[in-house]
C-alpha positions as CSV (number, residue, x, y, z in Angstrom):
1,M,31.9,-29.9,40.5
2,T,32.3,-26.6,42.3
3,Q,35.8,-25.2,42.1
4,P,37.4,-24.3,45.4
5,I,37.7,-20.6,46.0
6,E,41.1,-18.9,45.9
7,V,42.4,-17.5,49.2
8,I,45.3,-15.4,50.6
9,G,46.9,-15.9,54.0
10,G,48.4,-13.5,56.3
11,I,50.6,-14.4,59.3
12,D,51.8,-12.2,62.2
13,T,54.8,-14.0,63.7
14,H,56.0,-14.0,67.4
15,T,58.2,-16.0,69.7
16,D,55.7,-18.5,71.0
17,V,52.6,-18.1,68.8
18,H,51.9,-17.2,65.2
19,Q,48.6,-15.6,64.3
20,A,47.1,-16.4,60.9
21,A,44.3,-14.9,58.9
22,V,42.7,-15.9,55.6
23,I,40.8,-13.8,53.1
24,D,39.3,-14.4,49.7
25,T,40.3,-12.6,46.5
26,I,37.8,-9.8,47.1
27,G,39.1,-9.1,50.6
28,R,36.5,-10.7,52.7
29,H,37.8,-11.9,56.1
30,L,37.1,-15.6,56.4
31,A,38.8,-16.6,59.6
32,T,41.7,-16.1,62.0
33,E,43.6,-18.7,64.1
34,A,46.6,-18.8,66.4
35,F,49.2,-21.6,66.1
36,P,52.1,-22.4,68.5
37,T,55.7,-22.2,67.3
38,T,56.3,-26.0,67.5
39,P,56.9,-28.6,64.8
40,E,53.2,-29.5,64.8
41,G,52.4,-25.8,64.9
42,Y,54.3,-25.1,61.7
43,R,52.4,-27.8,59.8
44,R,48.9,-26.8,61.0
45,P,48.6,-23.3,59.4
46,L,49.0,-24.7,55.9
47,A,46.3,-27.3,56.4
48,W,44.1,-24.7,58.0
49,L,44.5,-22.2,55.1
50,R,43.8,-24.9,52.5
51,S,40.6,-25.8,54.3
52,Y,39.2,-22.5,53.0
53,G,40.3,-22.9,49.4
54,Q,43.3,-22.9,47.0
55,V,46.1,-20.8,48.6
56,L,47.4,-18.3,46.1
57,M,50.0,-16.8,48.4
58,V,50.8,-15.9,52.0
59,G,52.0,-12.6,53.4
60,M,54.2,-12.9,56.4
61,E,56.1,-10.6,58.7
62,G,59.5,-11.7,60.0
63,T,60.4,-14.4,57.4
64,G,64.0,-14.0,58.5
65,S,63.4,-14.0,62.2
66,Y,60.4,-15.2,64.2
67,G,58.8,-16.7,61.1
68,A,61.9,-18.4,59.6
69,E,60.9,-22.0,60.3
70,L,57.3,-21.5,59.2
71,A,58.6,-19.8,56.1
72,R,60.9,-22.9,55.4
73,Y,57.9,-25.2,55.7
74,L,55.6,-23.2,53.5
75,R,58.3,-22.8,50.8
76,A,58.9,-26.6,50.9
77,N,55.2,-27.1,50.2
78,E,55.4,-24.7,47.2
79,I,53.5,-21.8,48.8
80,T,54.3,-18.4,47.4
81,L,55.5,-16.1,50.2
82,V,55.5,-12.4,50.3
83,E,57.5,-10.4,53.0
84,V,55.2,-7.9,54.7
85,D,57.2,-5.0,56.3
86,R,54.6,-3.9,58.8
87,P,50.8,-4.1,59.4
88,D,48.6,-1.6,57.7
89,R,48.6,1.4,60.1
90,R,45.1,2.4,59.1
91,A,43.8,-1.0,60.2
92,R,45.7,-0.6,63.5
93,R,44.1,2.8,64.1
94,A,40.6,1.6,63.2
95,A,40.7,-1.6,65.3
96,G,43.5,-1.1,67.7
97,K,46.7,-3.1,68.1
98,S,46.0,-6.9,68.1
99,D,47.7,-9.9,66.5
100,P,44.5,-11.0,64.6
101,V,44.3,-7.5,63.1
102,D,48.0,-7.6,62.1
103,A,47.5,-11.0,60.4
104,Y,44.5,-9.8,58.5
105,A,46.4,-6.6,57.5
106,A,49.3,-8.8,56.2
107,A,46.8,-10.7,54.0
108,T,45.1,-7.5,52.7
109,A,48.5,-5.9,52.0
110,V,49.3,-8.8,49.7
111,L,45.9,-8.7,48.0
112,S,46.2,-4.9,47.3
113,G,49.8,-5.1,46.1
114,R,51.2,-2.9,48.9
115,A,53.3,-5.8,50.1
116,N,55.7,-7.2,47.5
117,G,58.9,-7.9,49.4
118,T,61.0,-11.0,48.8
119,P,61.2,-13.3,51.8
120,K,64.6,-13.7,53.4
121,D,66.1,-17.1,52.6
122,R,67.2,-19.0,55.6
123,D,68.3,-22.2,53.7
124,G,71.4,-23.4,52.1
125,T,75.1,-22.5,52.2
126,V,74.5,-18.7,52.7
127,E,72.5,-19.4,55.9
128,A,75.1,-21.8,57.2
129,I,77.8,-19.2,56.7
130,R,75.7,-16.5,58.3
131,T,75.2,-18.7,61.4
132,L,78.9,-19.4,61.8
133,R,79.6,-15.7,61.4
134,V,77.3,-14.9,64.3
135,V,79.5,-17.1,66.5
136,R,82.7,-15.5,65.2
137,A,81.4,-12.0,65.6
138,S,80.5,-12.8,69.3
139,A,84.0,-14.1,69.9
140,I,85.6,-11.0,68.3
141,K,83.5,-8.8,70.6
142,A,84.5,-10.8,73.7
143,R,88.1,-10.8,72.6
144,T,88.1,-7.0,72.4
145,H,86.4,-6.7,75.8
146,T,89.0,-9.0,77.3
147,I,92.0,-7.1,76.0
148,N,90.5,-3.8,77.2
149,Q,90.0,-5.3,80.7
150,L,93.5,-6.6,80.7
151,K,95.0,-3.2,79.7
152,S,92.8,-1.4,82.3
153,L,94.2,-3.7,85.0
154,I,97.7,-2.9,83.9
155,I,97.1,0.8,84.3
156,T,96.0,0.4,87.9
157,A,98.5,-2.4,88.8
158,P,101.3,-1.8,91.3
159,A,104.2,0.1,89.7
160,A,106.6,-2.8,89.4
161,T,104.0,-4.9,87.4
162,R,102.9,-1.9,85.3
163,E,106.4,-0.9,84.3
164,A,107.3,-4.5,83.3
165,L,104.3,-4.7,81.0
166,R,103.3,-1.3,79.7
167,S,105.7,-1.1,76.7
168,L,104.9,-4.6,75.3
169,T,102.9,-5.1,72.1
170,T,99.7,-7.0,72.5
171,T,101.3,-10.2,71.2
172,E,104.3,-9.9,73.5
173,L,102.0,-9.0,76.4
174,I,99.8,-12.1,75.9
175,H,102.8,-14.4,75.6
176,R,104.4,-13.0,78.7
177,L,101.3,-13.2,80.8
178,V,100.3,-16.7,79.7
179,A,103.8,-18.0,80.6
180,S,103.9,-16.1,83.9
181,R,103.7,-17.8,87.3
182,P,101.8,-15.5,89.6
183,G,101.8,-17.9,92.5
184,S,99.0,-18.8,94.9
185,N,99.3,-16.2,97.6
186,L,96.5,-13.8,96.8
187,T,96.6,-11.8,100.0
188,T,98.3,-8.8,98.3
189,P,97.1,-6.7,95.4
190,A,100.3,-7.4,93.4
191,A,99.8,-11.1,93.5
192,A,96.0,-10.9,92.8
193,V,96.5,-8.7,89.8
194,K,99.2,-11.0,88.3
195,L,96.8,-13.9,88.6
196,A,93.9,-11.9,87.0
197,L,96.2,-10.8,84.2
198,K,97.2,-14.3,83.4
199,R,93.6,-15.5,83.4
200,L,92.6,-12.7,81.1
201,A,95.6,-13.4,78.8
202,K,94.6,-17.1,78.5
203,R,91.0,-16.1,77.8
204,Y,92.2,-13.7,75.1
205,Q,94.4,-16.4,73.5
206,H,91.5,-18.8,73.4
207,L,89.2,-16.3,71.8
208,R,91.8,-15.3,69.3
209,S,92.1,-18.9,68.2
210,R,88.3,-19.0,67.6
211,T,88.3,-15.9,65.4
212,R,91.3,-16.6,63.2
213,T,89.3,-18.6,60.6
214,P,85.5,-19.4,60.3
215,S,86.1,-23.0,61.3
216,C,83.2,-25.5,61.9
217,A,85.3,-27.4,64.4
218,P,84.0,-27.6,68.0
């Protein structure tokens, strides 16, 4: 019985479509194919690669970004993954920029040993913490922007409002503004700025509560 040949895959990842290529162990280009970034599209590349032979390993760009879900699927099916930093620039110059060329370059980079990076792990506790930290970092950035807006409004506020607030610490300022009663008459700059300051203070208070601890609570 004839033994199946051994093959190496290369995948160029993108937002909507992943381009795959397959070569044999002496570098011959066997085929290229595009697959959508959908649940079915993540399963099909492995079956496609195996249709050409025994898959030794797969070189992939973006295992921690565009290719994260496909990387999870391939690892779950015991496929050895290699992170490819960038396509072979000589192949780009020779054939021009194209996704099939980049996928083929990823496979040949693995075969030649030029690519030997460890794929980024997007599973387990570390990934869960990283995801939560993204949310917290966003809230911290928004909180900083909010307090800067608030203090900028105080600088340009009418004198009476400015003098009443300018010497307060941030904590005192937020408490004072959240408890304030600016009224509903917004026909004057003084009344409008008091309402704006209260709303910004409440926003800051909310964002601060979201950045105190990396809580999973909604």
